[in-house]
N, C-alpha and C positions, 0 to 999 in steps of 0.2 A: 804512168808514176804514182798515180796516186794508188793504184792496186798494188802495187811493189812496195810502197812505203808501210801499206796497212799489212803485207806479212811479212816487212820484218819486224814490223813493231809485234806481230802478234807472236814470230819466234821468239822476241825475247822476252813479250811474258808468258811465253810455255814454260822457258827452262829457269823462271826462275823461282828458288826454294820456296815449297808450301810450310806452311808454319802449322802447327799442330798444339792443340792448347785443348783442356778442357771445357773453359768456358771464358766465352769470346761477348765481349760487350761493347756496345758502339755508343760511342758518347762519356764524355769524360767531364760530365757536369755532377752536381750533386749526388743525382739518381746514379747515374754510372758509378759514381765512385762507391755510393755505398753496396748495388749488388758486388762491386768488385772487392771490396774488405767483407762481404758477408762468405762470399766463393771461394775466396783466401783462406779464412777463419778456418773453412773447413779441410783443408788441405789440400786443395784443388789446382790448378795451372789455370792462370789467368791472362788474359790478352786482351786491353782496352785500345780500340781503337777513338781516334777524336779529331775530326777534318781539322782543327786549326794546331797551331803551335803551340796551344794552352786556351783553355777553356777560356770563352768570351761571351756566352750568353745568359741566361735567367741569373745561372748560380754565383755570377761574380758581379752584379749588378743591383744586390738587393741591399735590405739593410742589415743582414747577418742575423736578423733575430730568428732565436729557437722558441717558440711560440708554444707554449703548454696550454696556457690560461685560455688561450682564443678560441682554441678547439674543443667543437661540441662533443658530448657527453657519447661515449661509446668507443665503435675503432679509431675515431680518427684521436679522441684522446689516448687512447693505449697507446697506439705509435707515437704520436709526441712525446709522453713519457719515455718507451723505448729508445726514441732518436735522443732525447738528452742523455741519457745513459752511455752512449755512442759517442753522442759529440761530445762530454767527459773523458772519455776514455784517449779521442783523438786528440783533444787537448792536449792532455797529458805526454803523449807519445810523441805527437807528432810537432809538439812545443810552437806553438800558434798562439794570439790571444784570444783570450777568451773572456767574458762575464758572469758574474751566477749569482749578482746580487738580485736579480730580478726585471721585472718593468712595472712601471707607475703608471694607470692611466689614471687621468685626471679627469674631473666635473666641474664644469663651472654653470652649469644651466640647474633648476629644478627638475628638469628629465633627465638630464645624465645623473644626476646622483638618483633618482628613482632604479634607474637599471643598475646602479652599481648595488644599491639595496637589495632591490629584488635579487640578484644575482645570489647576493653573501646570504641572503635568509633562503632562501632554495637550493639552487643548482649547485653552488658552490658545496651546499653539505651533501644533498643525494649524489651529487657524481666525485666526489674527492678531488676537488680543486683544491690545490696547498695556496692559499689567498688569506689578505688582509685588508679591512675598512680603516684607511686612513683621514680622522676629522681634521679640522683648522689647525688646531691646535699642535697634530701631529706635521702636519706639513709646514706650521710656522718652524718648525723647528728641522726641520728636512733642507740641505743646502742653502743655510743662512736666510733661510726663510725666502728665498727667491722664487718659490712656487707656491707662495702663501694667496694670491690673489686667486686659486681656486677654493671652489669649495669643500670638495672631497675627493681622494683616490683610492684606489683597486692596487691593491701589491699585492701583484702574481709572483711569488716566490720561486717558483719552479723553471721560471722562463732563464734564458740565455739570450748572448750577444756576441757574436766572433765578427771579425773584419773580413768580408765573404773574398776579396780580393786577395788577401793573404793566407787566410784559411785554406781553402783549394789548395793551392801550390804546394801546401805544406802535406795536407795531404796526401798529396798524389806521389810527393817525395816519401814519407812513408810508407806505402803501400810500396811501389818500386824497392825501399833500400830495404825495407824489414821485411816484408812479407812475400815477397817476390814477385810482382807482379809487374807484368809486361807492358810499357805503354807503345802505341806507336803512334805517334804526334802526325800533323801534316797530311792527314789520308782519308781518301773517302772511300767510306764503303758504299759501294753502287749497288750490291746485291746481294742478299742473304737467300740461303735456301736451310734446309734440314741438312746440317753437318758443315755448311759451306758458306765462306762470303770471299764475293768478288770485290776487289781495294785496290786502289790506284797502287800501291806497296807490295801488291800480290794478292795469291789466294792465299786462305787459311782454311781451316778444318777444325773444326769444333767440336762437340758433345753436344753442345745447347750453345743458343746464342739469344743476348739479351739484348735486344734495342732500346734505348734510350735517348731516343734522339733531340728530345726537346719541344722546342715550337717547331721543327721539321715535318713537317705531315707530305711533303712531296717525295720526297727520295727513298723511304725504305715503307713496307707493309702500307703504302697507302691505301691500296682498296679498302682493307678492316678500317683504317682509320674515316676514309668518307664517310662510314656509317653512324660515326657519332656527331660529324657535325662540324669538325675541326675549325679554330677560331685563333687568333692571335689577339691578346691583351698588352698594348702598350703602356706605359707608366711613365711619368713625367718625375724626375728626383733631382735633388739637389745638393749640397755638399755646402754647409755653412758653418761660418766663425761666430761667436759669439763678441759682445763686447768687452762683458767679463767674463775674465778667464772661470771658468768651472770644472773640478774634475768629477765629470760628472758618471756614476756607477754605473745606472741603470738607463734600460731603452723605456722610452715613454711613449706614451699612445694618448690620445683625448677621446670624449664621449663620442665622438663621429666613427671609433671604431667599431662601437655594438653593433653598429649596423652593417658592420660588414663581416667581423666575426659570427662563427655559427654558437659560442659560446653564450650569447647577447641577444643577437636579430630574431630568435625566434618568442623571445619575451613581451609580454601584454605592453610592460612599460617600454620594450624596443622601439614596437610599433607607437608607441603615444611620442616616445622622439622622434622618430622618422615624419611621423604628421609635423609637429614642431620644426622640423629643419625643412620638410617641403614649405610651410609658411616663412620662416624667416631667410632661407638661405636656401632657393631651388638651385642657385646654379652651382654649388657646389656635388648637390645629388645627376646633375646633370655633365658634369665632368669625371663622378666617380671619386670625390676627392674625399677623402678622410686621413688627416695627419700623423705619421709615427715619424719619429728621432731616435737616432741612433748612436751614440757616440764612438767618433770614431778613435786609434790610440793616439794620434797627435794632437787632438784636443777639440780637431772639428766634429761639426755632426751633420750625419744623411738624414735629412728629410723627405718626403712625398707623402702619398701619392695619388696619382691621377689612375682611373681607368677609360683607356680607349680602346675598343673590341670591334675588331675586322678580319678580313681574312686573310692581310697584310699589314705587318705593322708600318703605317707611315711615317715618312722620315722628318715631318714638319713638327717642332714643337708650338703651341700655342702659348704667347706670352702671360697672358690674361691668366691661363692655369698657372704656372710658374709664379704669378702676383698671390693668386691665392693661398699659393700655398706660405709662401712668405709672411703674409699676413697672418695666417694659422699660428705659425710657427714664432712669431714675432709674438703675438699673443699670449703664447705658451710660454716662454721665457724673459715675457714682457721687458724687452729691451731690442733695441735694430740688430739687426743679423747681414753680416756680408757674405755673399753669394764667392766661393771659390771655387767650382765645378758643380757643372750641370750634364745631363744625362739622361737615355731613355734606357728606361727597365724595357724588360719584353718577359712573356710567358705565355705557355700554351693554354688554349682556351675550349670549349666546346659550345655550342648553339644553346645547349640547356645544360644549367647549372646542376641538376641533381647530382652527379658525383664528382668529387673532387679530383677522382685521377682513375686512371682507367690500367687494367692488365689484361691484357689479349692472346690470348694462344693462338699465334698465326697457324703454327703447325707443331707437330710432333716435338721438333727441336728446336723453335723460336716463338721466343714470349718476347711480346712488344707493350712499355711499361711507360705511361705518359702520365705529369699531372696538367691536372686542368683548374688549378688556382695557384695564386702565390706561395704556397705553405711549403715547397719544396724542403727549405731547409730544416722546417719544424718535424717534420713526417718524413719524409726521405729516408735517413737512415734505421727508420725500423721498419720502413716499407720494404727497403731493400733485403734485408733482413727477413721478412717474411715471406718473401716472393721466392730468395734461393731456397731456403727450408725448402718450401713447397717443390722446387723441381729437383732437388737433390732427394727428397722424399720420394716423387715419384720415379725417378734414375734407379734408384733402390726399389723400387718393388716392382718394375719393369726388369732388372735384373735376375729377381728373385725365380 
């Protein structure tokens, strides 16, 4: 009976029509959509496969910060600047919420002020960052003095912020309706090979396949991924509502973020800040906590985050971590905050942090692209353009 059932199933699969496309993309997160956009702009037929009915991974669980200022000088900063231009185009064409007022990084201690000053006086000038230092007088004039209890701030003027859980569906609709990208949701891609995908919705033939499978390191290209030591980073995040209404136009960071982002973390003053935090608040380092706050369209604020690295994202939140995050946020806003939502962020990582992303040429017609840090929103669109340009150029050279 079992053999007859299998044979019947095989015959049904065999008669399913085979999709034909130029570029097949696995994953409808920000990396998958970025590659789909870059391919569609080049006039290619694009099909995107997504295992769920809508994106549910890292790309909609985040702060929505398109952070240019935090990227280290060199390739990452260039990718962030290119991504910003793409986000601006998407927002105008797809019609989703976006803010372009930049971010504010607040400093409350001598060590945090020292990092801002060193960055402004050295790296910001040599690296071409568009920033301004705000002193206490400037902070007193900002948001009715709500943040005047800080000593200084860095205004990153190129930074943007979107509401991810609305932006991603809007981008999907734009790519589908305006650029002709085909989306196949609720479909697992079980295997990829040169020119071929085996999926739960039938087979697909493609001139090139791009795998953007997020933190799924087991389903596709697992042998190639095993060599980089993949891990998963789990983050605790909250959505809060301030007691006093605030029309927040900027994404907010604090001095702790200088330990996390490459634009600051290797500065001598950042090393002194690390020593200071290690001495005064080691529990924050133990949990990988640094505070970000992003305004949502309804007036609430997304805050976080922590960092817990493991082979699998464990489902259990630590209330102490949430309490640390709330304490930091209430000090930032200088008032109590009401929690309205809690969730876990998640993104792929790797055992060694020397590379923020991987682009692996698995075979002649299959490329895998994975982020290993939480900056996919900031650099993903630019990375998609770069990778797709290389794929198309290679195809043209091969055809010549």
